[in-house]
C-alpha positions as CSV (number, residue, x, y, z in Angstrom):
1,M,37.8,14.7,-32.7
2,K,34.6,15.0,-34.8
3,R,34.5,11.2,-35.0
4,I,34.8,10.7,-31.3
5,T,32.1,13.4,-30.7
6,A,29.8,11.7,-33.2
7,L,30.5,8.3,-31.7
8,L,29.8,9.5,-28.2
9,L,26.6,11.2,-29.4
10,M,25.4,7.9,-31.1
11,L,26.3,6.0,-27.9
12,L,24.4,8.4,-25.8
13,C,21.3,8.2,-28.1
14,C,21.4,4.4,-28.0
15,M,21.6,4.3,-24.2
16,S,18.7,6.7,-23.9
17,F,16.5,4.5,-26.2
18,I,17.4,1.4,-24.2
19,G,16.5,3.1,-21.0
20,C,13.1,4.3,-22.3
21,G,10.0,2.5,-21.2
22,D,6.4,3.3,-20.4
23,G,7.3,3.7,-16.8
24,E,4.0,2.3,-15.8
25,E,4.9,-1.1,-14.5
26,G,2.6,-2.0,-11.7
27,N,0.2,0.8,-12.7
28,S,-2.5,-1.4,-14.2
29,N,-6.2,-0.5,-14.4
30,T,-7.9,-3.0,-12.2
31,G,-11.3,-1.2,-12.2
32,S,-13.6,-1.6,-9.2
33,S,-16.9,-3.2,-8.4
34,N,-18.7,-4.5,-5.4
35,N,-17.6,-8.0,-6.4
36,D,-14.1,-9.3,-7.1
37,S,-14.0,-10.2,-10.8
38,S,-10.7,-12.0,-10.5
39,T,-12.0,-14.3,-7.8
40,D,-11.7,-18.1,-8.2
41,D,-14.7,-20.4,-8.2
42,E,-14.4,-21.2,-4.5
43,E,-15.0,-17.6,-3.5
44,F,-17.5,-16.7,-6.2
45,S,-21.2,-17.0,-5.4
46,F,-24.5,-15.8,-6.7
47,P,-26.2,-13.4,-6.7
48,Y,-23.6,-11.2,-8.5
49,D,-24.3,-7.4,-8.4
50,I,-24.0,-5.2,-11.4
51,E,-24.5,-1.5,-10.7
52,T,-25.9,0.5,-13.7
53,N,-26.9,4.1,-13.9
54,D,-30.5,3.1,-13.4
55,G,-29.9,0.8,-10.4
56,L,-28.7,-2.5,-9.2
57,V,-29.1,-5.7,-11.4
58,Q,-28.2,-9.1,-10.1
59,I,-27.1,-12.2,-11.9
60,S,-28.9,-14.7,-9.8
61,N,-27.8,-18.0,-11.4
62,I,-26.4,-19.6,-14.6
63,Y,-27.6,-22.9,-15.9
64,L,-25.8,-25.0,-18.5
65,L,-27.9,-27.5,-20.3
66,Q,-25.6,-30.2,-21.7
67,E,-26.8,-32.7,-24.3
68,K,-24.8,-35.6,-25.7
69,T,-24.1,-35.5,-29.4
70,E,-22.6,-38.2,-31.7
71,H,-19.1,-37.0,-31.0
72,G,-19.2,-34.7,-28.0
73,Y,-21.5,-32.3,-26.1
74,E,-23.5,-29.2,-26.9
75,G,-26.1,-27.3,-25.1
76,I,-27.8,-24.1,-24.0
77,I,-26.7,-21.6,-21.4
78,A,-29.4,-19.8,-19.4
79,V,-28.5,-16.7,-17.5
80,E,-31.0,-15.6,-14.8
81,F,-31.1,-11.9,-13.9
82,D,-33.0,-10.4,-11.0
83,F,-34.3,-6.9,-11.4
84,S,-36.3,-6.8,-8.1
85,N,-34.0,-3.9,-6.8
86,L,-35.5,-1.7,-9.5
87,E,-39.0,-0.2,-9.8
88,S,-41.3,-2.0,-12.2
89,D,-41.4,1.1,-14.5
90,D,-37.6,0.8,-14.7
91,W,-38.0,-2.8,-15.9
92,Y,-39.8,-1.6,-19.0
93,W,-37.2,1.0,-19.8
94,F,-34.3,-1.5,-19.1
95,D,-35.7,-3.9,-21.7
96,K,-35.8,-1.0,-24.2
97,D,-32.5,0.8,-23.5
98,Y,-30.0,-1.9,-22.4
99,F,-28.3,-4.8,-24.1
100,I,-27.0,-7.8,-22.2
101,G,-24.1,-9.8,-23.8
102,I,-22.2,-12.9,-23.0
103,Y,-18.9,-14.1,-24.4
104,P,-16.3,-16.7,-23.5
105,G,-13.9,-15.6,-20.7
106,Y,-10.2,-15.5,-21.6
107,G,-7.1,-16.4,-19.7
108,V,-8.2,-19.7,-18.3
109,G,-8.6,-23.0,-20.0
110,R,-10.6,-23.5,-23.2
111,P,-13.5,-21.1,-23.9
112,L,-17.0,-22.4,-24.7
113,S,-18.0,-21.5,-28.2
114,I,-21.2,-19.6,-27.8
115,G,-23.3,-19.1,-30.9
116,T,-24.2,-15.4,-30.7
117,T,-26.7,-15.8,-33.6
118,N,-28.7,-18.3,-31.6
119,R,-29.8,-16.0,-28.8
120,K,-33.1,-15.7,-27.1
121,E,-34.2,-13.5,-24.2
122,T,-37.3,-12.9,-22.2
123,E,-38.8,-9.7,-21.0
124,I,-38.6,-9.0,-17.3
125,G,-41.4,-11.1,-15.7
126,S,-43.7,-10.1,-12.9
127,D,-41.2,-11.7,-10.5
128,G,-38.5,-9.4,-11.7
129,K,-36.6,-12.2,-13.4
130,K,-35.2,-12.0,-17.0
131,Y,-33.6,-14.9,-18.8
132,L,-31.0,-14.9,-21.6
133,F,-30.5,-18.2,-23.6
134,Y,-27.6,-18.9,-25.9
135,H,-26.7,-22.0,-27.8
136,I,-23.3,-23.6,-26.9
137,D,-21.5,-25.1,-29.9
138,E,-20.3,-28.7,-29.8
139,T,-17.3,-29.5,-27.6
140,K,-15.3,-32.7,-27.2
141,E,-15.4,-32.6,-23.4
142,E,-18.3,-32.5,-20.9
143,F,-18.9,-28.9,-19.7
144,S,-17.9,-30.0,-16.1
145,E,-14.5,-31.1,-17.4
146,L,-13.8,-27.8,-19.1
147,D,-11.9,-25.2,-17.2
148,V,-13.8,-22.3,-18.8
149,Q,-15.0,-18.9,-17.8
150,L,-17.9,-16.8,-19.1
151,S,-17.9,-13.0,-19.3
152,I,-21.2,-11.1,-19.0
153,Y,-21.8,-7.4,-19.6
154,I,-24.6,-4.9,-19.7
155,S,-24.5,-1.9,-22.1
156,K,-26.5,1.2,-22.8
157,G,-25.3,3.0,-25.8
158,S,-21.5,3.3,-25.5
159,Q,-21.6,2.8,-21.7
160,K,-20.5,-0.8,-20.7
161,Y,-21.1,-2.1,-17.1
162,Q,-18.9,-4.8,-15.8
163,P,-17.2,-5.8,-19.0
164,D,-14.7,-8.1,-17.3
165,I,-16.8,-10.3,-15.1
166,N,-15.4,-13.8,-15.3
167,I,-17.7,-16.4,-13.9
168,P,-16.1,-19.9,-13.6
169,S,-18.3,-22.6,-15.1
170,T,-17.9,-24.6,-12.0
171,T,-20.2,-22.2,-10.2
172,C,-23.0,-22.8,-12.8
173,V,-25.7,-25.5,-12.5
174,I,-24.8,-28.1,-15.2
175,G,-27.3,-30.8,-16.1
176,E,-29.1,-32.7,-18.8
177,T,-32.3,-30.7,-18.0
178,F,-33.0,-27.2,-16.7
179,P,-34.8,-26.8,-13.4
180,E,-38.6,-26.9,-13.9
181,E,-39.2,-23.1,-13.6
182,V,-36.3,-22.4,-16.1
183,Q,-37.5,-25.1,-18.5
184,S,-41.0,-23.7,-18.6
185,I,-39.6,-20.2,-19.5
186,F,-37.3,-21.8,-22.0
187,D,-40.2,-23.6,-23.7
188,V,-42.0,-20.2,-24.1
189,T,-39.1,-18.7,-26.1
190,L,-39.8,-21.1,-29.0
191,W,-36.2,-22.0,-29.4
192,K,-35.4,-23.1,-33.0
């Protein structure tokens, strides 16, 4: 009798472990923003709004400068931000208090390898524009052939704003040269 009781108790324990789960299927944290971060490139467009505690910042465009190498392609990414929704005094404090970062998006295609040590940024100009430049490591394919995404975030201390924005590279301006106004700003950064 003791053996049957022990066997039933073990069976009951096993069944309870098998039935255990986190019970949170379908309860994923999707976050919220004024833009749909899961959107595909046909629906995505610039400007892209990022709401911070100090006001609205927009990503107004992204440019990918692609240069042919001996065995593939490398280049520079230029992200254009628009701060015209903030007061000019806030521009000064934004440059001091916030960090803007970029990294390859995940989940789609092959990520661009972005050299985080080769980073240049401008201060916010009189037109309210700020540019971030990163070196893109060599790839085998042209940028237009890669199905990649880029993730951009803004942080202030431990607070991160929009850490999951995935911007399809097909929405970016890809070329062998930057537009004239971006090139003139890029030249001033003394890229080395």
